KEKE-3310 file (N, C-alpha, C; in steps of 0.2 Angstrom, whole numbers, plus 5000, padded with zeros to 4 digits):
npx = (5158:5168:5167:5164:5168:5178:5186:5191:5198:5207:5215:5220:5227:5238:5243:5249:5258:5267:5274:5279:5288:5295:5301:5310:5319:5325:5332:5346:5344:5343:5355:5353:5344:5345:5352:5341:5334:5339:5341:5329:5313:5307:5296:5287:5278:5268:5266:5270:5270:5271:5267:5268:5280:5288:5288:5299:5298:5305:5307:5307:5312:5304:5293:5282:5291:5284:5279:5282:5299:5305:5310:5323:5320:5307:5289:5284:5277:5286:5296:5300:5303:5306:5309:5314:5317:5326:5319:5319:5308:5309:5318:5325:5329:5343:5347:5347:5339:5324:5320:5309:5303:5311:5306:5293:5293:5300:5290:5280:5285:5287:5273:5267:5274:5269:5254:5254:5260:5250:5239:5244:5237:5227:5230:5232:5241:5239:5227:5220:5223:5216:5198:5192:5189:5193:5197:5213:5221:5238:5243:5253:5261:5273:5289:5305:5319:5330:5343:5350:5360:5368:5368:5354:5353:5347:5344:5350:5345:5333:5333:5323:5321:5311:5307:5300:5302:5299:5286:5273:5258:5249:5257:5269:5286:5294:5309:5319:5328:5339:5343:5355:5359:5370:5367:5374:5388:5389:5388:5384:5375:5373:5359:5348:5344:5329:5316:5300:5285:5270:5253:5238:5223:5206:5198:5186:5170:5169:5183:5186:5179:5188:5188:5199:5203:5214:5220:5224:5240:5248:5259:5277:5284:5289:5301:5308:5323:5331:5344:5351:5354:5346:5333:5333:5336:5323:5314:5318:5315:5303:5298:5303:5294:5282:5283:5282:5270:5263:5263:5255:5255:5258:5251:5254:5241:5240:5229:5234:5247:5243:5243:5256:5268:5281:5286:5285:5291:5299:5314:5329:5336:5328:5316:5304:5305:5307:5296:5284:5270:5260:5247:5235:5223:5218:5218:5210:5220:5229:5227:5225:5217:5207:5203:5212:5225:5239:5256:5267:5266:5261:5274:5281:5275:5278:5292:5293:5288:5297:5309:5306:5306:5319:5326:5321:5327:5340:5341:5343:5340:5346:5345:5346:5339:5346:5343:5330:5320:5311:5295:5278:5262:5248:5234:5223:5224:5212:5204:5201:5202:5209:5225:5236:5252:5264:5281:5295:5312:5321:5334:5351:5366:5384:5384:5370:5352:5338:5322:5307:5291:5276:5259:5242:5225:5210:5193:5182:5167:5164:5172:5181:5197:5213:5229:5240:5254:5271:5287:5305:5316:5332:5342:5353:5364:5369:5383:5381:5390:5402:5396:5398:5395:5387:5389:5378:5366:5366:5354:5344:5337:5326:5315:5309:5303:5309:5321:5321:5317:5327:5338:5332:5332:5346:5351:5345:5353:5364:5362:5359:5373:5381:5373:5378:5390:5391:5383:5381:5379:5373:5364)
npy = (5203:5204:5217:5214:5224:5230:5221:5217:5230:5230:5219:5225:5237:5229:5221:5232:5238:5228:5228:5239:5239:5229:5235:5246:5236:5232:5243:5256:5259:5248:5245:5253:5251:5241:5250:5259:5256:5259:5252:5249:5245:5244:5253:5253:5264:5266:5278:5293:5305:5317:5314:5305:5298:5284:5282:5281:5278:5280:5269:5269:5259:5251:5257:5269:5281:5294:5293:5299:5302:5298:5309:5309:5300:5301:5302:5310:5319:5328:5328:5321:5311:5310:5302:5301:5295:5302:5304:5305:5312:5322:5332:5348:5357:5358:5346:5344:5341:5348:5364:5368:5356:5352:5362:5359:5346:5349:5356:5348:5338:5347:5351:5338:5336:5347:5346:5334:5338:5348:5342:5334:5337:5328:5316:5305:5309:5323:5327:5335:5348:5355:5360:5358:5346:5347:5341:5346:5354:5359:5376:5383:5398:5407:5406:5407:5416:5405:5397:5388:5377:5366:5358:5343:5328:5319:5302:5301:5298:5309:5315:5321:5329:5335:5347:5352:5366:5377:5385:5396:5404:5402:5398:5388:5384:5377:5368:5362:5351:5344:5332:5324:5309:5299:5282:5271:5275:5278:5290:5308:5323:5338:5349:5358:5370:5374:5386:5386:5392:5388:5389:5383:5376:5372:5358:5360:5365:5379:5382:5376:5384:5395:5403:5405:5403:5404:5391:5387:5381:5366:5367:5363:5347:5344:5335:5338:5340:5355:5363:5378:5391:5386:5387:5401:5408:5404:5410:5424:5427:5425:5436:5445:5444:5447:5460:5466:5461:5470:5482:5487:5479:5482:5476:5471:5479:5481:5476:5476:5467:5456:5448:5448:5447:5446:5460:5466:5475:5478:5487:5478:5465:5472:5473:5472:5464:5451:5449:5439:5425:5413:5402:5393:5381:5376:5359:5346:5336:5343:5349:5348:5340:5349:5356:5367:5374:5365:5371:5370:5368:5379:5388:5379:5382:5396:5395:5388:5399:5408:5403:5401:5416:5420:5411:5416:5429:5427:5420:5406:5389:5384:5386:5389:5388:5397:5404:5409:5423:5427:5420:5426:5420:5427:5425:5411:5399:5391:5376:5374:5389:5400:5402:5414:5417:5427:5437:5446:5452:5461:5465:5461:5454:5451:5437:5433:5434:5443:5437:5445:5439:5436:5432:5428:5425:5419:5419:5409:5408:5419:5430:5437:5443:5441:5445:5433:5431:5436:5436:5436:5427:5420:5417:5408:5406:5392:5384:5372:5364:5362:5364:5376:5392:5404:5422:5433:5443:5460:5469:5480:5496:5506:5513:5525:5517:5505:5508:5512:5499:5492:5499:5496:5482:5480:5485:5472:5464:5465:5464:5451:5447:5449:5442:5429:5427:5427:5415:5400:5384:5373:5363)
npz = (5709:5697:5684:5666:5659:5667:5668:5656:5653:5664:5657:5647:5651:5658:5648:5640:5650:5651:5639:5639:5649:5645:5633:5641:5648:5638:5632:5633:5646:5655:5662:5671:5681:5692:5701:5704:5714:5726:5737:5741:5734:5717:5708:5694:5683:5670:5659:5665:5678:5671:5660:5645:5645:5653:5670:5683:5700:5715:5729:5746:5759:5756:5755:5745:5734:5737:5748:5766:5772:5786:5800:5812:5827:5826:5820:5806:5792:5785:5776:5759:5745:5728:5712:5696:5680:5667:5651:5633:5630:5639:5634:5628:5615:5613:5619:5633:5649:5649:5655:5662:5664:5675:5683:5685:5690:5703:5709:5711:5720:5730:5732:5737:5749:5756:5756:5764:5776:5780:5783:5793:5805:5807:5813:5827:5836:5835:5836:5843:5838:5828:5828:5816:5803:5788:5773:5767:5755:5749:5742:5729:5733:5731:5722:5727:5722:5710:5704:5690:5694:5688:5671:5667:5661:5648:5652:5664:5682:5690:5706:5718:5733:5745:5759:5773:5782:5787:5798:5797:5806:5794:5783:5774:5771:5759:5756:5743:5734:5720:5712:5702:5695:5688:5685:5680:5682:5695:5700:5706:5706:5710:5705:5707:5717:5729:5735:5741:5744:5752:5756:5766:5759:5757:5750:5743:5735:5735:5734:5723:5714:5714:5724:5737:5753:5765:5777:5795:5798:5803:5817:5814:5819:5836:5838:5825:5820:5815:5807:5813:5806:5795:5799:5804:5792:5785:5793:5791:5779:5779:5787:5778:5767:5772:5776:5763:5758:5764:5757:5743:5730:5711:5697:5680:5670:5658:5644:5631:5632:5632:5620:5612:5598:5587:5579:5562:5557:5567:5574:5572:5585:5594:5607:5603:5592:5596:5605:5612:5613:5621:5619:5631:5635:5652:5658:5666:5669:5672:5685:5702:5713:5719:5707:5704:5694:5694:5701:5695:5682:5677:5679:5670:5658:5658:5656:5645:5637:5638:5634:5621:5616:5620:5610:5599:5599:5599:5587:5587:5591:5604:5618:5635:5652:5664:5676:5687:5693:5709:5709:5712:5716:5711:5711:5709:5696:5685:5682:5665:5663:5650:5648:5645:5641:5641:5634:5634:5629:5640:5646:5641:5644:5641:5639:5642:5644:5649:5652:5652:5659:5658:5665:5660:5664:5659:5662:5655:5659:5665:5659:5664:5666:5671:5679:5685:5686:5687:5681:5681:5669:5666:5653:5642:5628:5620:5611:5599:5595:5605:5616:5624:5633:5623:5615:5617:5605:5607:5614:5608:5611:5606:5610:5623:5634:5631:5634:5648:5654:5651:5660:5672:5671:5672:5685:5693:5686:5690:5704:5703:5701:5712:5722:5717:5720:5733:5736:5743:5739:5748:5759)
capx = (5161:5173:5162:5167:5172:5185:5191:5194:5203:5213:5219:5224:5232:5242:5246:5253:5263:5271:5276:5282:5293:5300:5305:5314:5324:5329:5335:5352:5343:5342:5359:5352:5337:5347:5353:5336:5330:5342:5340:5320:5310:5307:5290:5287:5271:5266:5263:5273:5267:5273:5265:5272:5286:5289:5291:5302:5298:5310:5304:5313:5312:5298:5286:5283:5294:5280:5280:5287:5305:5303:5317:5326:5317:5299:5285:5282:5276:5289:5301:5298:5308:5303:5313:5310:5321:5325:5318:5319:5303:5309:5325:5324:5332:5350:5348:5347:5332:5319:5321:5301:5301:5313:5302:5286:5296:5302:5283:5277:5288:5284:5266:5267:5276:5266:5248:5255:5260:5244:5234:5246:5233:5222:5234:5230:5244:5239:5220:5216:5224:5211:5192:5188:5193:5192:5203:5216:5227:5243:5243:5258:5259:5279:5294:5310:5325:5332:5348:5350:5367:5371:5361:5353:5355:5343:5346:5350:5339:5332:5329:5320:5319:5307:5307:5295:5308:5296:5279:5269:5251:5245:5260:5274:5292:5296:5315:5318:5337:5337:5350:5356:5362:5372:5367:5381:5395:5387:5390:5377:5377:5367:5357:5345:5339:5323:5312:5293:5279:5262:5248:5233:5216:5201:5197:5179:5167:5172:5190:5185:5178:5194:5188:5204:5203:5220:5216:5229:5244:5250:5267:5283:5285:5295:5306:5311:5329:5334:5350:5350:5355:5340:5327:5333:5335:5317:5310:5320:5313:5295:5297:5302:5288:5276:5282:5282:5263:5260:5263:5252:5259:5256:5252:5250:5234:5237:5228:5239:5251:5240:5245:5262:5270:5286:5282:5288:5293:5303:5321:5333:5338:5324:5312:5298:5308:5307:5292:5280:5266:5256:5240:5234:5218:5222:5215:5209:5225:5234:5225:5225:5208:5203:5202:5218:5231:5248:5259:5273:5262:5261:5280:5283:5272:5282:5298:5293:5288:5304:5313:5304:5308:5327:5328:5320:5332:5347:5341:5344:5335:5350:5345:5344:5337:5351:5340:5323:5320:5306:5288:5272:5256:5244:5229:5223:5222:5208:5202:5195:5204:5213:5231:5240:5259:5267:5288:5299:5318:5322:5340:5356:5374:5389:5384:5364:5348:5334:5316:5301:5286:5269:5254:5236:5222:5204:5189:5177:5161:5163:5175:5186:5203:5218:5236:5242:5259:5275:5294:5311:5320:5339:5342:5360:5364:5375:5386:5379:5396:5405:5391:5399:5391:5390:5389:5372:5365:5366:5348:5342:5331:5324:5310:5310:5301:5314:5328:5319:5317:5335:5341:5330:5336:5354:5350:5343:5357:5370:5361:5361:5378:5383:5371:5380:5397:5390:5379:5384:5374:5373:5358)
capy = (5200:5208:5216:5213:5230:5231:5215:5219:5237:5227:5216:5231:5240:5224:5220:5239:5238:5222:5231:5247:5236:5226:5241:5249:5232:5231:5249:5255:5261:5243:5244:5257:5247:5240:5257:5264:5254:5264:5249:5248:5241:5248:5252:5257:5265:5267:5284:5295:5310:5323:5312:5302:5292:5278:5284:5277:5283:5276:5268:5269:5255:5247:5262:5272:5286:5299:5293:5302:5300:5299:5311:5304:5300:5302:5301:5316:5321:5333:5326:5316:5310:5308:5299:5299:5294:5307:5302:5311:5317:5329:5336:5353:5357:5357:5338:5343:5341:5356:5367:5367:5349:5351:5366:5354:5341:5352:5359:5341:5336:5352:5349:5332:5336:5352:5343:5329:5341:5352:5337:5331:5336:5322:5311:5304:5312:5329:5327:5341:5353:5359:5357:5356:5339:5346:5339:5352:5355:5365:5380:5387:5405:5410:5403:5412:5416:5399:5396:5380:5376:5361:5355:5337:5326:5312:5295:5302:5300:5315:5314:5327:5329:5340:5346:5357:5369:5383:5386:5402:5401:5400:5396:5383:5385:5371:5367:5358:5350:5341:5329:5321:5302:5292:5276:5268:5278:5279:5297:5311:5329:5344:5352:5364:5370:5379:5387:5386:5393:5385:5389:5377:5379:5367:5354:5359:5368:5386:5383:5375:5391:5401:5406:5403:5406:5400:5389:5387:5377:5364:5369:5358:5342:5345:5331:5338:5344:5359:5368:5385:5394:5386:5390:5407:5411:5405:5416:5432:5426:5426:5443:5451:5443:5449:5465:5467:5461:5476:5487:5486:5476:5484:5470:5472:5480:5483:5471:5474:5463:5448:5445:5450:5443:5449:5466:5465:5482:5481:5487:5473:5464:5476:5470:5470:5459:5446:5447:5432:5424:5408:5401:5387:5380:5371:5354:5343:5332:5348:5352:5346:5338:5355:5360:5373:5371:5363:5378:5367:5367:5386:5389:5376:5387:5402:5394:5388:5404:5413:5400:5405:5423:5418:5409:5423:5436:5426:5415:5400:5386:5381:5390:5385:5393:5399:5405:5413:5428:5425:5421:5426:5417:5431:5423:5403:5397:5385:5370:5377:5395:5401:5406:5417:5419:5434:5438:5450:5452:5466:5465:5459:5455:5448:5431:5431:5438:5443:5439:5446:5434:5438:5426:5430:5420:5420:5413:5409:5409:5427:5434:5439:5442:5444:5445:5429:5429:5438:5434:5437:5421:5421:5412:5408:5401:5387:5381:5366:5357:5361:5366:5380:5397:5409:5428:5434:5449:5464:5473:5487:5500:5511:5516:5527:5512:5499:5511:5512:5493:5489:5501:5490:5474:5481:5483:5467:5458:5467:5461:5444:5445:5450:5438:5422:5428:5425:5409:5393:5378:5368:5363)
capz = (5704:5691:5677:5660:5657:5672:5667:5649:5656:5667:5652:5643:5655:5661:5642:5640:5654:5649:5633:5640:5655:5639:5630:5646:5648:5630:5630:5636:5653:5658:5667:5677:5685:5699:5705:5705:5720:5732:5743:5743:5729:5711:5706:5686:5682:5663:5658:5672:5681:5667:5653:5638:5647:5658:5675:5689:5706:5721:5735:5752:5763:5752:5754:5739:5734:5738:5756:5770:5775:5795:5802:5817:5832:5827:5813:5804:5786:5783:5770:5754:5740:5722:5708:5689:5674:5662:5644:5627:5628:5643:5631:5625:5608:5616:5622:5639:5651:5648:5663:5663:5668:5682:5688:5688:5697:5709:5713:5713:5726:5735:5734:5740:5757:5759:5758:5769:5783:5782:5785:5798:5810:5808:5817:5833:5842:5834:5835:5845:5835:5825:5827:5809:5799:5781:5770:5764:5750:5747:5737:5730:5733:5729:5721:5729:5717:5710:5699:5687:5696:5682:5667:5669:5654:5646:5654:5672:5687:5695:5712:5721:5740:5748:5767:5777:5787:5793:5797:5802:5807:5788:5777:5774:5767:5758:5752:5738:5732:5714:5711:5694:5697:5682:5687:5677:5684:5702:5702:5708:5705:5713:5699:5707:5726:5727:5740:5739:5751:5750:5759:5766:5757:5760:5744:5743:5730:5735:5731:5716:5710:5714:5732:5741:5760:5768:5783:5799:5797:5809:5818:5813:5825:5842:5837:5821:5821:5809:5808:5815:5801:5788:5802:5805:5785:5783:5797:5788:5773:5780:5789:5773:5763:5777:5775:5756:5755:5766:5751:5737:5721:5705:5692:5673:5669:5650:5641:5625:5634:5631:5613:5609:5593:5584:5573:5556:5555:5572:5574:5574:5591:5598:5610:5598:5586:5599:5610:5610:5618:5619:5624:5634:5640:5658:5657:5672:5672:5674:5692:5708:5715:5719:5702:5704:5692:5697:5700:5690:5676:5676:5678:5663:5652:5658:5654:5638:5632:5639:5629:5613:5616:5618:5603:5593:5600:5597:5580:5590:5597:5608:5623:5640:5657:5668:5682:5687:5699:5713:5705:5715:5713:5716:5711:5706:5690:5686:5676:5660:5660:5645:5650:5641:5643:5637:5635:5631:5632:5644:5646:5639:5644:5635:5638:5644:5643:5653:5648:5657:5657:5663:5664:5661:5665:5657:5663:5651:5662:5667:5656:5669:5665:5677:5678:5689:5688:5684:5684:5675:5669:5664:5648:5639:5621:5619:5605:5598:5594:5611:5622:5629:5631:5616:5616:5614:5601:5611:5615:5606:5614:5601:5613:5631:5637:5632:5638:5655:5655:5651:5664:5677:5671:5671:5691:5694:5683:5696:5710:5703:5701:5718:5726:5715:5723:5741:5736:5744:5737:5754:5763)
cpx = (5162:5168:5166:5170:5179:5189:5195:5199:5208:5219:5222:5229:5239:5247:5252:5258:5270:5276:5281:5288:5297:5304:5310:5320:5328:5332:5342:5351:5344:5348:5358:5348:5340:5348:5348:5332:5332:5340:5333:5318:5308:5300:5290:5279:5270:5262:5265:5269:5267:5270:5270:5278:5285:5292:5294:5300:5300:5305:5309:5309:5306:5291:5288:5287:5290:5279:5285:5293:5306:5311:5317:5323:5310:5296:5282:5282:5280:5296:5299:5303:5304:5309:5309:5317:5321:5324:5319:5313:5304:5317:5321:5329:5339:5351:5347:5340:5329:5319:5313:5300:5305:5308:5296:5288:5297:5294:5279:5279:5287:5277:5265:5267:5273:5260:5249:5255:5253:5239:5237:5241:5228:5224:5231:5233:5242:5231:5217:5218:5220:5202:5188:5192:5192:5198:5207:5222:5232:5242:5250:5257:5266:5284:5301:5315:5328:5337:5348:5359:5371:5365:5361:5353:5352:5347:5348:5345:5339:5330:5329:5318:5316:5306:5302:5300:5305:5288:5276:5262:5247:5250:5265:5280:5295:5304:5317:5327:5334:5344:5350:5360:5362:5371:5374:5387:5393:5389:5384:5380:5370:5366:5353:5344:5335:5320:5306:5289:5273:5259:5243:5227:5211:5200:5189:5177:5168:5180:5190:5184:5182:5193:5193:5203:5209:5218:5224:5234:5247:5257:5274:5283:5290:5301:5310:5318:5331:5340:5347:5348:5348:5335:5328:5332:5329:5312:5312:5316:5304:5294:5297:5296:5282:5275:5281:5274:5261:5258:5258:5257:5257:5256:5250:5243:5233:5236:5231:5244:5251:5242:5251:5265:5275:5284:5287:5293:5298:5309:5325:5335:5333:5319:5305:5299:5307:5302:5288:5275:5263:5251:5239:5229:5221:5216:5213:5216:5230:5234:5226:5218:5204:5201:5207:5223:5237:5252:5265:5271:5263:5268:5283:5282:5277:5289:5300:5293:5295:5309:5312:5306:5315:5329:5326:5325:5338:5348:5343:5341:5339:5350:5343:5343:5343:5349:5333:5323:5311:5300:5282:5267:5251:5238:5228:5221:5217:5207:5197:5199:5208:5218:5234:5246:5262:5276:5290:5306:5318:5330:5345:5363:5377:5385:5375:5360:5342:5327:5311:5295:5280:5264:5248:5231:5213:5198:5183:5170:5159:5166:5179:5192:5208:5225:5238:5249:5265:5283:5299:5316:5326:5340:5350:5359:5370:5376:5385:5384:5399:5401:5393:5395:5393:5388:5382:5371:5363:5358:5348:5336:5330:5318:5311:5307:5306:5321:5327:5320:5322:5338:5338:5332:5343:5355:5349:5349:5363:5369:5362:5369:5382:5381:5375:5387:5396:5386:5385:5378:5375:5366:5359)
cpy = (5204:5209:5215:5218:5230:5226:5216:5225:5235:5224:5220:5234:5235:5222:5227:5240:5233:5225:5236:5244:5234:5231:5245:5244:5231:5238:5249:5257:5254:5241:5249:5255:5244:5245:5261:5262:5258:5259:5246:5244:5247:5247:5256:5257:5267:5273:5290:5303:5317:5320:5309:5298:5287:5281:5280:5280:5277:5275:5266:5266:5251:5252:5267:5280:5292:5299:5295:5299:5301:5302:5307:5307:5303:5301:5307:5317:5326:5333:5320:5317:5308:5307:5299:5299:5298:5304:5306:5314:5323:5332:5342:5353:5354:5350:5339:5342:5347:5358:5368:5361:5349:5357:5362:5349:5344:5355:5352:5339:5342:5352:5343:5332:5342:5351:5338:5334:5346:5348:5333:5329:5332:5316:5310:5307:5320:5331:5334:5348:5359:5357:5355:5350:5341:5344:5345:5350:5361:5370:5383:5396:5409:5405:5408:5410:5409:5399:5388:5380:5372:5359:5347:5334:5319:5306:5297:5301:5305:5314:5320:5325:5336:5340:5352:5359:5375:5383:5391:5399:5400:5399:5392:5385:5377:5371:5361:5356:5344:5339:5325:5315:5298:5285:5272:5267:5277:5286:5303:5318:5335:5349:5359:5364:5375:5381:5388:5389:5392:5389:5384:5379:5372:5364:5355:5365:5375:5386:5381:5380:5395:5405:5403:5405:5400:5397:5388:5381:5374:5366:5362:5353:5345:5342:5332:5343:5348:5362:5375:5389:5394:5389:5397:5410:5411:5410:5422:5431:5430:5433:5448:5451:5447:5457:5469:5465:5466:5482:5484:5485:5478:5478:5474:5473:5481:5477:5468:5467:5455:5445:5447:5445:5448:5454:5466:5470:5484:5482:5480:5470:5468:5472:5467:5466:5452:5443:5442:5431:5416:5407:5394:5385:5374:5365:5351:5338:5337:5352:5347:5345:5343:5359:5366:5369:5370:5371:5375:5367:5375:5388:5385:5380:5394:5401:5392:5393:5408:5410:5401:5411:5423:5417:5414:5427:5432:5420:5409:5396:5383:5384:5387:5390:5392:5401:5409:5417:5425:5425:5420:5423:5422:5430:5416:5403:5391:5382:5374:5385:5394:5405:5406:5419:5423:5434:5442:5451:5460:5469:5460:5460:5453:5441:5428:5436:5437:5443:5440:5443:5436:5435:5430:5424:5422:5415:5414:5410:5416:5431:5439:5438:5444:5440:5440:5428:5434:5436:5436:5429:5423:5417:5413:5404:5398:5385:5374:5361:5358:5361:5371:5388:5402:5416:5429:5442:5454:5468:5480:5491:5507:5516:5520:5521:5506:5501:5510:5504:5489:5492:5497:5484:5474:5481:5477:5463:5461:5464:5453:5442:5444:5443:5430:5423:5426:5418:5405:5389:5373:5369:5365)
cpz = (5699:5686:5671:5656:5661:5669:5660:5651:5658:5661:5648:5645:5657:5654:5640:5644:5654:5644:5635:5645:5649:5636:5635:5647:5643:5629:5635:5645:5658:5662:5673:5683:5693:5703:5708:5713:5727:5738:5745:5737:5723:5708:5698:5684:5674:5664:5665:5673:5675:5660:5648:5640:5651:5664:5680:5696:5712:5727:5740:5757:5762:5754:5747:5741:5738:5745:5760:5772:5782:5797:5809:5824:5832:5821:5812:5796:5783:5778:5766:5748:5733:5716:5700:5684:5670:5655:5640:5627:5634:5641:5628:5618:5608:5618:5628:5643:5652:5656:5665:5666:5675:5687:5690:5693:5704:5713:5714:5719:5732:5738:5739:5749:5760:5763:5763:5775:5785:5783:5791:5805:5813:5811:5824:5838:5842:5834:5838:5843:5832:5828:5821:5807:5793:5779:5766:5759:5749:5741:5736:5729:5730:5728:5722:5722:5715:5703:5696:5689:5690:5678:5671:5661:5654:5649:5662:5676:5690:5701:5716:5728:5743:5755:5769:5782:5789:5791:5801:5803:5801:5782:5780:5769:5766:5754:5748:5735:5726:5712:5705:5695:5690:5685:5685:5680:5692:5704:5703:5708:5707:5708:5701:5716:5724:5735:5738:5745:5747:5757:5760:5763:5756:5751:5745:5736:5729:5732:5724:5711:5710:5721:5737:5748:5764:5774:5788:5797:5803:5810:5815:5820:5830:5840:5831:5821:5814:5810:5809:5809:5796:5793:5802:5799:5784:5787:5795:5783:5773:5782:5782:5768:5767:5776:5768:5754:5759:5762:5746:5732:5716:5700:5685:5672:5661:5647:5635:5626:5632:5624:5611:5605:5590:5579:5569:5556:5563:5571:5577:5580:5596:5602:5607:5593:5590:5604:5606:5615:5616:5623:5625:5637:5646:5659:5665:5675:5673:5681:5695:5710:5716:5713:5699:5700:5695:5694:5695:5683:5672:5675:5672:5657:5652:5656:5647:5635:5633:5635:5623:5611:5614:5612:5597:5593:5597:5590:5583:5593:5603:5613:5629:5648:5662:5676:5683:5694:5701:5708:5711:5713:5715:5715:5708:5699:5689:5682:5673:5658:5654:5648:5643:5642:5638:5638:5632:5633:5634:5646:5643:5642:5639:5633:5641:5643:5647:5650:5653:5655:5662:5660:5665:5661:5663:5659:5659:5651:5662:5663:5658:5666:5671:5676:5685:5692:5684:5686:5678:5675:5666:5659:5645:5634:5623:5612:5605:5597:5601:5617:5628:5627:5627:5619:5613:5610:5607:5611:5612:5608:5611:5605:5621:5636:5636:5636:5646:5658:5656:5658:5671:5677:5673:5680:5694:5691:5689:5703:5711:5705:5708:5722:5723:5720:5730:5742:5737:5745:5742:5756:5770)
residu = (MET:GLU:SER:LEU:TYR:TRP:ARG:SER:ALA:ARG:ARG:ILE:PHE:GLU:SER:PHE:ARG:ARG:VAL:ARG:LEU:ARG:GLN:LEU:TYR:ASP:SER:PRO:LEU:ARG:LYS:ALA:LEU:PRO:ALA:LEU:SER:PHE:GLY:GLY:ASN:LEU:ARG:LEU:ILE:ALA:GLY:GLY:ALA:THR:GLY:GLY:GLY:LEU:ALA:ALA:PHE:MET:THR:LEU:GLY:GLY:ALA:SER:ALA:ALA:ASP:SER:VAL:GLU:PRO:ALA:GLY:GLY:ASN:SER:PRO:THR:GLN:SER:THR:LEU:CYS:ARG:VAL:MET:LEU:PRO:ASP:ASP:ALA:ASN:PRO:SER:GLY:ASN:VAL:HIS:GLY:GLY:THR:ILE:LEU:HIS:LEU:ILE:GLU:GLN:ALA:GLY:TRP:ILE:VAL:ALA:THR:ARG:HIS:CYS:ASN:SER:ASN:LYS:SER:SER:GLU:ASN:SER:GLY:PHE:PHE:SER:SER:ALA:LYS:ASP:LEU:SER:ALA:ALA:LEU:VAL:ARG:VAL:GLU:HIS:MET:ASP:PHE:ILE:GLN:PRO:MET:TYR:ILE:GLY:GLU:ILE:ALA:GLN:ILE:THR:ALA:ASN:VAL:VAL:PHE:THR:SER:GLU:ARG:SER:MET:GLU:VAL:ARG:VAL:GLU:VAL:TRP:ALA:GLU:ASN:ALA:SER:LYS:GLY:GLN:ARG:ARG:LEU:THR:ASN:GLN:ALA:ILE:LEU:TRP:TYR:VAL:ALA:VAL:PRO:MET:ASP:LYS:GLU:THR:SER:ALA:GLY:HIS:LEU:LYS:SER:GLN:PRO:VAL:PRO:PRO:LEU:PRO:SER:ASN:LEU:LYS:LEU:ARG:LYS:GLU:VAL:ALA:ALA:ALA:ALA:LYS:GLU:ARG:TYR:GLU:MET:GLN:LYS:ALA:GLN:ARG:ALA:GLN:ALA:GLN:GLU:LEU:PRO:GLY:ASP:THR:LYS:LEU:VAL:ALA:LEU:GLN:PRO:GLU:SER:ASP:ALA:VAL:ALA:SER:SER:PRO:ALA:ALA:SER:GLN:SER:SER:LEU:GLN:HIS:VAL:ILE:LEU:PRO:SER:GLU:CYS:PHE:ALA:ASN:SER:ILE:ALA:GLN:GLY:GLY:VAL:ILE:MET:LYS:LEU:MET:ASP:THR:LEU:ALA:GLY:VAL:THR:ALA:ALA:ARG:HIS:CYS:ARG:SER:PRO:ALA:VAL:VAL:THR:ALA:SER:LEU:ASP:ALA:ILE:ASP:PHE:HIS:ALA:PRO:VAL:LEU:ASN:GLY:ASN:LEU:VAL:THR:VAL:THR:GLY:ARG:VAL:THR:HIS:THR:SER:LYS:ARG:SER:MET:GLU:ILE:GLU:VAL:ILE:VAL:PHE:ALA:ASP:ASN:ALA:PHE:THR:GLY:GLU:ARG:LYS:ALA:THR:ASN:THR:ALA:TYR:PHE:THR:PHE:VAL:THR:LEU:ASN:ARG:LEU:THR:GLY:LYS:VAL:ASN:GLU:VAL:PRO:GLN:LEU:SER:THR:PRO:THR:ASP:GLU:ASP:LYS:ALA:ARG:PHE:ALA:GLU:GLY:GLN:GLN:ARG:TYR:ASP:GLU:ARG:LYS:GLU:ALA:ARG:LYS:ALA:GLN:LYS:TYR:THR:TYR)
# end
């Protein structure tokens, strides 16, 4: 018999849900509702995965958007699609969708398909693959370089499709595409393509304490058909990463970087004049079931801090993410950790600026501090009236360290420029 507590809670939830659905129906987004189902059913959930909004998750053939999309000729959890309406609380100061929100959604879609795949050995047809039947969770270990091809706007529908396209003995490559749909016009635009690498870790107490031990990953289903160039490129990336991991990677050890703030006596337009930091305590709502922070949460914090640094340098809030270099997750960030994100401008071209971002995590119980992530974000600043890219203030380099970082940034800028010329945004 239903208790009084649960009966009251259910009534409160139903009342809240009806109010939010009525708000959506009465809004300009109501015209988009018929198109949201994409031939399936529409499920609306109050309080979306990113919080604060009404999330719309597409269902395919009557199943949830998070469910697998079956490849031709077989049953395999190697693909999933997630959809969400972009609402005002997803906007940046320029009115476009915040780049960190896109990164968060990309990682959510990647985690769903990677976690399903690493647990696919429990199906009857693969029951002999492992002797262990542990519950596994995907853990993000790397995000490859990614360009923001086009902006996404409030009111559009973000459709994120994730596919497992490569597996090694203990890792998986997931390719993600992000499309923006204008439901009223029936138009779709490709906005992002991303490549994420995951490992499988057990969902137990040791993992929750940060002691990660990667587990074997099931191979891709034999009936999954991939284009030869996709599989070959994934294999090549895997071999390159394997060679890089064999070399010792130097991480920032200078704890002075932990609390960067603009210096009042700094030279104008120098790194010291715009350097920034933010601190954030990781909460349970930002973690997966094994108490490890979602990779998308960390990337959103990094993007936010990079935006603050870029805005200070340009003296304008109208800055947007243009691209980010590869991000390696060197250590897990856990529930309750104090995360400090620091950033400084390292290079400028005529119309773009490079922001170096470093993430530190402090364990309140042990006092241990470790650098968990480093990355370079490229930002541009927009004219708020025309939306066109403005020129950025050129970076001053008063110190030898500033000059050395600028020279390294110039090399990265030239490499990105050459890579963009050869880039083809096709799957």
